[in-house]
N, C-alpha and C positions, 0 to 999 in steps of 0.2 A: 563862538568857539567852544564854550562850555557845553552848550546843547549838543554840538556835534560829537564831542567826546562822550557825553552821556548816551547818545544814540548808538555810537559804536560799541560802548560797553554793554548796552542792552542786547544788541544784535549778537554780540560775541557770547553772552550768557545763554541766549536762546539757542545758538548753534551748538554750544557745548552740551546743553540739556538735551537737544535733539539727538546728538551723537551718543550721549549716555543712554538714552532710551532705546535707540537703535541697537546698541551693543547688547543690552539686556534682552531685547527681542530676538536678536540673532542667536544668542546663546540658548535661549529657551527653545527656539525652533529646532536647532541642531541637537537638542537633547533627544528628539524623537525622529528627525528626518535625516536620511543619509547625506553625507557631505560629498557632492558629486564633483565639485571644482574648488580649487584653492588658488590663492595668489601665486604660489610657487609654480603650479602647473602652467599658468598663463605666462609667467616670466620665462620658463624654459622654452615654450613655444616661440615667444617673441625673440629670444636669444638665438634660436635656430635659424631665424630669417637672415641673420648676419653670418651664418656658417653654411655656405652653399654645399659643402661636402657632407653635411649632416642634417637630415630632416627629422625633427623630433615631434611626435604626436603626443596624445594623452591616452594611455592604455591602462584601464583600471576596471575592476569589478567589485562592487560593494557586496560584502557578505556579513551576516549577523554574527554576533559573538559566538553563538552556539555552533556556527559552521567554520570556526577557526580552531585548529588543534590546540589543546592545552600546552603542547610542547612549544608552539610558537609564542604563546603568551609568556610562558616561563623563560623562553630563550631571550626575548627582547628585554624583559625585566632584569635578567641575569647579566645581560650585556650593557644595557644603557642606564639602568636606575634600580639598583637592588633594594633601595629603601622605598620604592614606589608604593607598596601596599600600606605603609605606615605613616609616611610624611603627609603634610597638608599642602603640597604643591611646591615646596622649596626644600632643598637639602642644604641646610645652613652650614654644615661641616664642609661640604664640597665647595660652597660659595666662599667660605673662609680660606680654604686651601687655594682656590683660584686667585683670591685677592693676594695671598702671600707670594704666589708664583709671579703675578704681575709686578709686585713690588720688588721682587728679587731679580727681575729681568729674565726669568725663565719662560719657556714656551707656554703659552696660555692654553690650558686644556678645557676650561669652562666648567660650570657647575650646573648645567641645565638638567632638569628632571624630565621624565616622560610627559608630565603635565605641562611644563614649559614648552617642550617641543611641539606638543599637540596644539597649544595656544598659538604658537608661531606659525605652524603649518596651515592651520585652518583660517586664521583671521589676519595674519600679518605677512610681512615680506622678510627675506633674509637680510641680515645686517647686525652690527654690534653697537650702533650709536645709542645714546642714552634715551632718546625718545622711543625708539623701537623696543629697547629693553624694558622701559617703563610700561609701555602698552602690553608687552608680553606678561609682565608681572600682574597687571590688572586683569587680563583675560585668564591668566592662570587661576587667580582667586575665584573668578566667576565660574569657570568650569569645574574647579575642584569642589565647590559647594553646590553648584547648580546641576552638575552631571553625576558626580560620584566616580569612583575608581573604575568600575566595570565599563561604564560608557566611555570614559576617557581612553582606556586601553583599546576598546572596540574601534573608536574613531581613529586613534593613532595607527593601528594596524591596517586600516583601510586607506589612509591617505599618505603614509610614509613613502618617500621616494626609494625605490628598490632597484632602479636601473635607469638608463636613458629613456625617458618617456614612459617608464613603468612605475606604477604607484599601487601600493597596497600588497598585502601578502598573498591574496588570492591570485592576482595576476602573476606575481613572482613565482608562486608554487606551480602554476600551470606552465609558465614559460621555461623555468629551469628544471622542474622535476616531473612535468607531465601529469600532474595530479592536483586535486583541489586542496586548499589550505587545511581543511579538516583532517586530511590524511597524512600530513607531514610528520615524519619521524623526528626523534630528538636530534639526530645528526643533521638532517635536512633543515630543520628549524634553526639550529645553531649556525649553520652555514649562511642562511639568509641574514640572521642577526649580525653575523661577523662583518658583513660588507656595509652595514648601514652608515657607519661614519663617512663613507665616500662611495656610494653606490654607482657613481658615474665612472669611477676609476677601477673599482673591483667588481667582480661578478661571481655569483655562486657557480656558474657554468665553468669558469676557469679559475679556480681558487689558487692563489699563490701560496708559498710556504708560510708567509706571514698570516694570511687568512686562515690557513689550516691550524696555525698556532692559536689564533683567536677562537676558532671553533672549539678546539680542545679546552681552552680556558673557560669558554661559555658553558660547555657541557659539564665541566667540573662545578661551576657555580650553580647550574641547574640542580645538580645533586645536593648541593649544600642548602639551597633554598627550599627544596621540596615542593609540595603542592601549594598552589596559591588559592586562597579562599577570600571572597569579598564579603564585607558585612552587609 
């Protein structure tokens, strides 16, 4: 029995080591190679199989950072994570606020940064359980130090869900504004950023009063943040 337990322990350690090495390798490869598919994209397609009235494909176009409007970069940072240029992957103040909201029974808003969202979108699946959140933190650290801010925002803007079966700002720009992402204006970029919390419910093509309000708020924040420069 003792030998069986030892063997199980050895195989478990080998498996964990293999997974560790694989994760490092994957992060290294994605530092240079476009991310063409993510777990969420696959999940959305599978989900559509059980909704006969709706068929969801995968529509995306990868573009380099240089081919994305600075307005779009500034808009998502203003909307999603204003401390992104300076934090190390985690906004501890936002996390503490989220903890207080949970403790008081208020609606949970979350404290995810753009780094956390990118880690989740590229490597993991949706969910809030502790295992998933732990892996999200692990991958956040890897990409924060292995990719750097510029690469993180480039990947984020290329894989983020922007509509039903629509991913990345290039596809969103062409679908909703009939232009490439590099030509997006401040107002157009802010409108795309405004729907990101729930792109399957809201659309830049038919903005509600609430989305228009978010757009105005984002544009104001863009003015406050000013130009973003990477080290």
